N, C-alpha and C positions, 0 to 999 in steps of 0.2 A: 394489585402488586404495588409494593412500596417503591418510591422513586429510586432508592439506592439499588433495588433489584432490577430496575430498568437501566440505570446508569452504568453499573459495573460491566455488563456484557458489552455495551457500546465502547467503553474506554478500553476494554481489553481487545476488542477487534481492531480499533485503531492501532493499538500497540502491536498487534500481530501483523497488521498490514505493513507497518514500518519495518518489523523484523524480516518479513518476506522480501521487502524491497532491498533491504541491506544485504541479505543472503544472495538475491539474484545478481546484485552488482558484484559481490565478491566472487561469484561463480561465472562472471561474464567471459572470462578467457579460459574457461575449463575448470575442472575440479582442483581446488587449492589443497591437494593432499599430497603429503610426502611419504615415500615408502622406506626411506633409510632409517634404520634403528639407531645407527651411531649418532644422529642428531639429537636423540633423546638422552644420551649419556651426558654426565657433567663435563663441563669444559676443563681442560688441564688448568693446573694451578700456576703454570709458568707465565712469563712475560710475553710481549708481542713476538719476540724471536722464537720462543717455544711454539706459540700458536702457529706462526709461519711455518716452522719446521714440520709440525704435525700435518698441516694442510698439504704441504709439498709431498710428504710421504704417503698421504692418503690418495693423492691424485691418480697414480697408476691404478690403484684398486678401483677408483670410480669411473675411469674413462677407458681403460685398456682391456682388450680381449685377446687372449692367447689361445690359439687352436693348433692341435697337431693332427695331421691326416696321415694315417698309417696304411701301408699295403705291402704284401709280400713281394711284389714286383716294384722295383725302384722307379721305372718309368711311369707306371700307373699312379704311384703316389705323387710324383711330380705333376702329371696331368691333372689329377683330381684337385690338387691344391691350387693349380693355376686356374682351373674352371671356377672354383668357388670364389677365389680372390677377385677375379675379373667381374664376376656377377655382383659381388657385394660392393665393389667399387663403382660399378654402373648404377646401381640402385641408390647410391648416396646415403646409405644408413650410417656410414662412417666418415669421419673427417679424413682419415688416412688408412689404407690397407696395404700392407707389405707382405708379399709372399716370396720375394726373391731379393738378392742382394743388389739394391738399386743405387748404392753409393758410387760416387765417382772414383774409380780405382786409381786413377792418376793422382787425384787430390789425396786419397788415403796414403798412397806411397810417398808423396812429397811431405806429408805431415809426419809420417813415421820416420822418414829419413831425417827430417829437420829436429825431431824431438827425441831421438834415440837415447841420449844420455839421461833426459828427464824421466823417460818411460822405463828405463831399465830397473827391474825389481831389486829390492834391497839385498836379496841373497846373492844375485849375480854381481851387484856392485861390490859386495864384500868379498866375493870370490876373486874378483879382478884385482882388488886391492891386496888381499892377503896371500892368494895363491895364483899369481899370474901364469906360472908355468902350467898348472892344471887347466886353467881357463883356456890357454892357447891349444893344448893338446885336445881338449874337448872340441874346440872349433875346427881343428884339422880333421878330427874323426867325423864330424858332421858333414863336411864337404864331400865325403865318399859314402855317406850312408844313404842308400836308396829309400829306406823307409822313414827318413827324417820328415818332420813337418814341412808342409809346403810353405815357403816364405813368400811374402808379398814383394820384398825387395830382391832383385837378382843379386847374385854373388858380387858382380863388379860394381854394385852400389853399396855393398855392406860386407866388405872383406873381413872385418873382425867379427861379424855375426851379431853385433849389438841390437841391430834392428830385428833379427829373427828372435832373439830372446825377449825383446820388448813386445813383439807381436804376440808370443805365447802367453805373456803375462797380462795382456789386456783383458782376457776373459778366461782365466785358468780353469774354472770349474764348469765351463760349458762344453757339452759334447756336440754342439751344433757346428757343422761345417758347411761352407758354401760349395755347391756343385758348380764347377767352372763352366760347364757346357750350358746349363739353363739358368744359372744364378739362384736356383732354389736353396733354401736353408734346410739341410738334411742332418739326421742322425740315424744310426743303425742300432737295433737292439733285438736280440733273439730271432733274427731272420726276418725282421719287419723294418722296412724303411719308413721313417717319420719325417713328413715335410711340415715345416713350421710356418704359421700365418699369424701376423700381428695386425690388430685393427684398433683404431682409436676413435671413440665416439665424439660427436659434436657437443654434447653437453654432459652434465653430471649423470651418473648412473642412477641416481635416486630421484629423478623426476618421474612423472607418472606416464609419460608418453613413450619414449624410446625403449626402455627395457623389455616390455612384452613383445614388441616387434622384432628386436634383436634375438631374444630367446626363441621366438618362432622360426626365424631365419636359421639359427643354429640347428634347430631340430629338422628343418627341411634339408639342410646340408648333410646332417647326420644320416637321415633315411637315404639320401642319394648316394652317399659314400658307402653305406653298408650294403646297398643293393648292388654296388660294383665290387663287392668282396672286401672292402676296406673297413677302417675304424676311424672314429673322430673322438678326440678328447678336447674339452674346452674349459677354460677357467677365467673367471672375471667377476668383479663385484656387480657388473651389469646383470649377470645370471642370477646371482643371489638376490638382487633387487627385484627381478621379475618373479622369482620364486616366492619372495616375500609378499609381493603385491597379490599374487594368485592365492596364497595361503590366507592373506588378510581378507581378501574378497569372500573366500569360502567361509571363513570363521565369522565374518560379519553377517553373512546370509544365515548360517546355522544358528548362531547365538541370538541375533536380533530377531530373525524370522521365527525361530523356535520359541523364543520367549514371548513374542507377540501372539503367535498361534496358540501356545499353551494358555496364556492369560485370556484369550478370546473364548477358548473352550471352557475354562474355569468359570468365566462370568456367565456364559449361557447355561452351564450346569447349575450354578448357584442361584440365578435370578429368573431364568426361563423367560426372559424378555429380550428381543432383538435390540430394542432401543437402549438398553443398558451398555451396549458396545460403544456408545458415545463416550463412555468412561476411558476408552482407549486413546481419546484425543489428547490428554495431557502427555502421553508418551511421545507422540509426534512433536508436540510443542517443545518438550524436553530436549530431544535430539536436535531439533532446529536451533534452539537457543544455544545449546552446547557447542555445536559446530560453528555457529556464527561468532560466538564469543571468542573461541580459540583463533579463528582466522583474523578477527579484528585485532587481537593482542599480539599474536605470534606471526601473522602473515600467512600461516598455513596450519593444517592439522595433520598430525601423523597418523599412519595406518594403525599403529598400536593403540593410540587413544580412541580410535573408532571401535576397535575390537572391545577394549575394556568399557568404553562408554556405552556399548550395546547393552551391557549389564545394567545400566541405569533404568532400563525399561521396567524392571521388577519394582525398583524404588519408586518411580514416577506413577506406576500404577497402584501404589499403596494409598495415595491420598484420597482418591475417590472412595476407596473401601472404608475410610473413616465414617462417611455418612451413608453409604449404600448399605453397609452391614446392619445399620440401625433399623432396617425394614423388618427385621426378625423381632423387633421389640413388642409387637402385638398391638401396635397403634396404627393410625392412618398415616403412612409415610408420606411426606412431602419434601422435595429436594431442598427448598430454602430453609425450611424449619430444621431439618436434619443437619444442614450446614451450620446454622446458628448454634445448634447444640454441641456440635463437635468442633467448631472453629477453634476454641482455645487449644484443645489437644492437637489439632492439625497444625496449628502455628507452632506449638512447642516441638512437634516432630520435625517440622522444617528447620527450626533453630538448631536442634541436636544433629540433624543430617548435615547441615552446613558446617557445623563446627567439626564434625568428623572428616568430611571431605576436604575443607579448607586447611586442616592440619597437614594434609599431604603436601600443600604448597610450601611449607617451611622445611622441606628437605633439599639437599643439594642436587636432586635429580630432576632435570628439565621434564622427563617423562611424567613424573608424579605432579609436578606443577601444572603441566598441561591437562592431565586428568582431573585435577582438582578444580581448575577453572571450568573445564567442560561440565563436570558434575554439578558445581555450585550454580552455574548459569541454567543448567537443565532443570535442576530442582526448583529454582525460583520460577522458571517458566511453567513447570508442571503444577506448582502450587497456585499460581495466579490463575491458570486455566481451570483448575478444580474449584477455585473459590469464586471467580468472577463469571465465567462463561458456562461451565458445565451445568450448574444448577438451573440456569435458565433453559438450556436445551433438554434437560431432564424434567422440567417442570410439569409437563402433561402426564409424565409417567407415574403410575400408581402401582407400587410393588407389593406383592404378597407372595414372597418366595416360599418354596416347599419347606415344611416343618422338619422334614427328616434330617436336614443338615444340622438344624438347631438342636434336635434331640440327640445327635451324635456328640455335640459339644457338652450337652447337659450330662451324658453318660460318662464323658471324660472327666468332668468335674466331680461327678459322684464317685468315680473310681479313685480319683485323687483324694477326696475327702475320706473315703474308706481306708486308703493306705495311710494317710496321715493320722487317722483315728487309732490305727493299730501301732504306728511307729513313731509318730511325731516328726517334726521337720528336722531336728538336730541329728538323729541317727542317719537320715538321708543326706544331710549336708556333710556329715563326717565321711560317709561312703564316697560321695562326690570328691571330697578333698583327697581321700586315698587314691581314687582313680586318677586324679590330676597328678599327684605326687609320682605314681608309678609311670605315667606317660612322660612327664618331664624328665625323669631319670634317664629315659631311653632316647630323649630328643638329642638330635645332632644338628649343628649348624652347617650350612653350606652357602658359600658366597662366590659366585663365579660368573664372569661375564656371559658364559654359555647359557646361564639361566635366562638371560634376556633374548638372545638371539636364536636359540634352538639349533637344531641340527638339519642339514641338508645332505643326507648321506651320499647321494650320487655325485653332487657337486664336489663334496669334499674328497670322495675317492678319486675323481678325475683330476682335481687340483694336485692331490698327492702324487698320482701317477705322472703328471706332467713334471712335477719337481724332481721326481726320480729319474725321468728321462733326460731332462735338460740340465740337471745339476744346479738349477736355480731355486732357492727356497727362501723367499723374502719373508721377513718377520716384522712385527710391529716395534721391536726394539731397535734403537739407533743412538748414536752419540751426536750431540750438538756441540760444535767447537767454535769458540769465539776468539778474536784476536784484534790487535790494533791495525794490522795490515796484512797483506797477502802473505809476506815472507813469514811472519809469525805464525799465521794460520797453518801454513804447510809444515813448519817445524813441529807444531803441537799435533798435528794429524800424524806425522811421521812417527813420533814418539808413541802416540796411542796405538798405532798399528804394530809397532815393535812389541808392545805389551800384549797385544792380541795373539801374537804368535803361538804361545803355548796352548790356547784353546783351539787353534787350528790343528796342532800336533796331536792332542788327545781326542779330537773329533767333537768337541763341545760346540764348535762353530764350523760351518761348511765353507765360510769365506766371508769377505767384506769388500766394500768398495769405498775408496777414499779419494779425495782430490790430490793428495800427495802421491798417488799412483801415477797421475798424469803429469805432474810437475813436481819433481823432487826438490826438496829445500836446498838452499845454497849450502848449508853445512854438510850435506851429503854429496854435493857435486864437487866441492874443492878437493877432498881426498881422492875422488874418482879421477879428476884431471891430473892430480899429482902422480897417480898410478899409471895413467896413460902415457905420461911423459917418459916413464921408465920401461914402457912396453917393448921398445925395440930390442931391449936386452934378452927378451924372452921369446920372440917370435920366430925363432929358427925353425920350429916344426912347420909353420906356414910356408916358409921359404922352400923347405925340403919338399913340401906338397906341390910346388910349382907356382905359387902366388908371387907375383912380381913385387919386389921391395919398393919400387917407385910408387906403385899403386897403394901399398900399405901406408907409405909415409904421407901420400896426399890425403888419404882417409883420415889419418891421425891428425894432420894439420887441420883439416876441416872440423873435426870433433873438438879440438882444443881452442880454435879461434872463432868458431861460429857462436853467436850469442844465443842463449836458450830462450825460446818463446815465453812470453808472460802467460799466466794462468787463463786470463780472459781470451788470449789468442788460441791456446790449445782447446779450450772449450768451444770456441766458435768453429773449429774444424770438424771434419767428419769423425775422427777418432774420439772427440769429446762428447758426442751425443749422449751415451749412457750416463755420463758423469754430470750433465748439466743440471738435473734436478738437485744435485748435492750442493750447489753454490747458491747461497742465500743473499749475496751482494753485500753492499756497505750501507751503513746508516751512521747516525751521529755518534754511535758508541764504538765504531769499528766495523770489521767484516765478520762473517760467519759462514760456516760450511758444515755439512753432515758427513758422517761415517755410517753408511748403511751395513747391515748385517745379513748374513745368509744362515738360517737355522736359529732355533729358539735356544738361547743359552741361559744358564742360571743367572738371575738377576744380581744375586749377591756377589758373584765372581766379577760380573761386569762393573758393578759399582766399586769393587776393590781395585780393579784395573784403573778406574778414573780418579782414584784418590791421589791427591798431590799433583795432579796435572791442572795447571792453571787454565781456565776458560773451557774446560771439558765437562760435559754434563751428560749422564745417561737419561734418555727419555724412554720409559717403559710404560706405555699407556695402559696396556693390559694388567700389568702388575699394579699400577697405581689405582686402577679402578676396582680391582679385586680387594686391595687394602681398604679403599673407601667404602666398599660394600660392608666389610667387617666393621669398620669404625662407625658406620652410620646406624648399626644396630642399637648402640647406646642412645643416640638421638632419637631413634624410633620409640624406644621405651619412654624417653622423656616427653615426646609428643603425645604419647598415649596418656600419660598422667596429667599433662597440662590440658589436653581436650576433655579428659573426664572431669577435671576440676571445673572447666568452663561450662560443661553441661550441668554439673552439680549446681553451680551458681544460678544458672538459667532456671532450673527446676525448683529452686528454693522459693521463687516468687509465688507459684501456685500451690505447692505441696508442703512448703516449710522444710526445715533442714532434715527432720527425720524422714519424711516421705521422700525427699529428694535423695537421701542416701540409700534408701531402700530401692528406688527406681534405678539409680546408677550402679549400684553394686551388683544387680542381677546380670546386666550385659558384661560387666567386667569378669564375673565369675563365668559367664558363657565363653568369653575369649580365652580364659585360662583353661577350660575344659577343651577348647578347640585345639590349643597348643598340645595338651596331653593326647588328644586323638592322633595328632601328627606323629608323636612319639610311638604310640601303640601301633600305628600303621606302618612305621618305619619310613616315614616321609621326613625329609630334612626341613629344618627351619631356615628359611631364606629371607632375604630383605623384603621381598614382595609379600610373604605370608605375614611378616610383622606389620607391614602397612595395612594388610587386610584386617589386622586386629583393631586398627583405628576405626574402620568402617563397622566392624561388629558391634562396637560400643554405640556408635551413632545410630545405626539402624535398629539394634536391639532395644535401645531406649524407646523407640516408637512402639514396640510391642508392650513394654512395661507401662507406658503412658496410657495406652488403650485400656489395659487391665486396671490401672489405678484410677482412672476416671469412672469406669464401671457404668457408662451410659447405656441404659437398656437392660442392665442386669449382668451378672457374671457370665452366663452362657452366651449372651449376645456379644459381650466384649471378647470373650474367647474365640467366637466365631469370626469377628472382625480381625483379630490377631492372626487366626489361622489363614484367612484369605490373604493378608498382607504377607505372611510368611511364604505361602505358596508361590505368590508372584515373585518374590525375591529369590526363592530356591530355583525357580525356573530360569532366572537370568544368570545368577551367579553359579548355579550348578552346571549350566551349559558351558561355562568357561573351562570346565574339565576336559572338554573334547578338543581344546586348542592344542596344536603341535608345538606352540612355544611354551617351554617349561615354566617360565615366569608367570604367564597368564594362567596355566593350569594350577599351579601352586596357589596362586592368588584366589582362584575360584574355590579350591578345596578348603583353604583356611576359612573363608567367609561362609561357605555353605555349612560347615560343621559348627561354626560359631553361631550362626543364625538358628540352627536346629536347637542348640542348647538355649538360646535366648527365648525361643517359643516355649520350650518345656519349663523354663524357670519363671516365665512372665506371670503365672497366676500368684506367685509370692509377692507381687508388687503391691497389692492392697487386700483389703478385707471385703467380703461379699456385701453388697448393698441391694436394696430393692430397686426394681426397674423404675424408671422415672416416668410417671404418668403424663407429664407435660411435654413430652418429646415432640408431639405433633404440633404443639403451639410454639415450639422453638425455645422452650425454657431449658437452660443449661442445668445439668446435674450438679 
């Protein structure tokens, strides 16, 4: 054995030991795996304020769980929600669990009384200013209405009814009311009483620890409530995270395990030697290197990267096939000799694969950047294992595989030669182009965030039902409002909400929440105070109803002379809790606050509303991402051309310009045929399928290189190509079983492309004689 053949395995084992030690250190505190898909999306293009606003709006999704417990009997619904809430609080799964009105009612009443003017909705303010007689008559009628809304402030503390109107405006679209006896938060719908429970988790929903436990506890509560004749509805990002983790685990098992098992069976079928299963070792090294590299660079690895990374198994298994398949050459096969003969082609394949995968890193999507790093590190690890260690472990092996497989490939080549003898290449090429043209004509593009996340029908149905029952339907759209100080911020938010009124009228929006609802701007309070000074001229109906004029004047004096609380004081009180996330605080550039929306409105109308308003910006993350998906299609095509050019330059070194053009053009044509197939099958062209085309070129070049080098003869080269293609189809084809549309579309595009890459690969070169010196390690 040559010194280099002894040295390489030892060096690789040292490197592998270091890699294992690094991986063990990275996993010392548990699996560094992230389940959240949103972390893989591009970050917004805005400044620090926009980033802060987006994080603030995402926090309820990540940390809050909303549960409705329904029962035909009101008392049973209250008892069930109390039982669940007390158990959850005792088990410490959550930071906070609320199933009843636990606020200090005295503090609520005091704040409501002190902030009546600021809390009064714009419509009531305007009514009091423009039509004081109507306002007073309505108040007099309320005093004797037995079905009127239960007010927190007694009549002797709110003679004019401003507190009652402010109370109704605090949550106008919610149907949830507090049960005064038990404190439970209830709503009625179609003979069912629903009791509301809110819970807040200790950490982010998308860690790998809490979501499965919380989801299991929700299912336990569901079974318990259904056994008692009730119903349970739940909505939270925690539940989506748990479902995503479970789905990722299943798919990693199916894709990774299926690809590995399929490759194992293929090797046993092809070579009939158990020792040849050592060629699966590069797969394990590839996965280890990919995961370790991602954790090293990004701090963690996403579940989506693991699912797509499992498809790397097929590519990593290709490298040993380069020299294992030469055992059909009819010579005495030896591992090191076969490696030396195929090392140039193996190295070219690595280079082409790396160019294709690393092209993904130049996209604006962190998901593809992480997948690119995972794949590049994995391919390098698989290559080094195949070149340095595997030949030493396979050295005692003497392969004499069954000739039936080789005869099959010989018959395929004979059939191809017969077909070409009758038609020639050009008619077949023209037929393929016609097929491509017809498919491309039918191809439609589709770019939607749902292609990333997939669907969770039950969770979506429950979330929609909760929105219908509670009247709360949060959306990813919101307005960011900036100003120099609090007064200007409230003025700008008030003007914005005035412009939103038509959208509420026509049903485009269900509602909104703004800081100006809690603290009216000064410009709105001054006309209101002026109207209040004139109110004694109009309050005769109240006097007729028996209200003492002295009490009315005392209340009027208190309203006119009491200073209105500042915004931070109102937010600190119990009434300000729902509005606190909307306040972003002050920085060097001033202050900022949010206006959240209920219901998904047309983004163009919302942008039109914000036009001309200084400091007001619409943040529509979903719309921005969908636009970015469409815009990135052009950059994907550019990356495709650049990566193909890079591969062409690489292949010019061994094959010359003419040979390199032939080798590169075949996988490009295969990618075009894959696009046409999507059109014929009625499948949309998505951003993910476009990026799959990058990999078709990179991996398809591997097949063309094998045929171009022609080591061992055309039939042996085709057999090696077939084995490589089969391992790749096993991996990428299994992506089709994924429930995430983006992954399934990715796998479909690559599988079709690799099929055409295999069918076209014989055109990469001309037949040559088998190489007699293969056993001696002489390259062809």
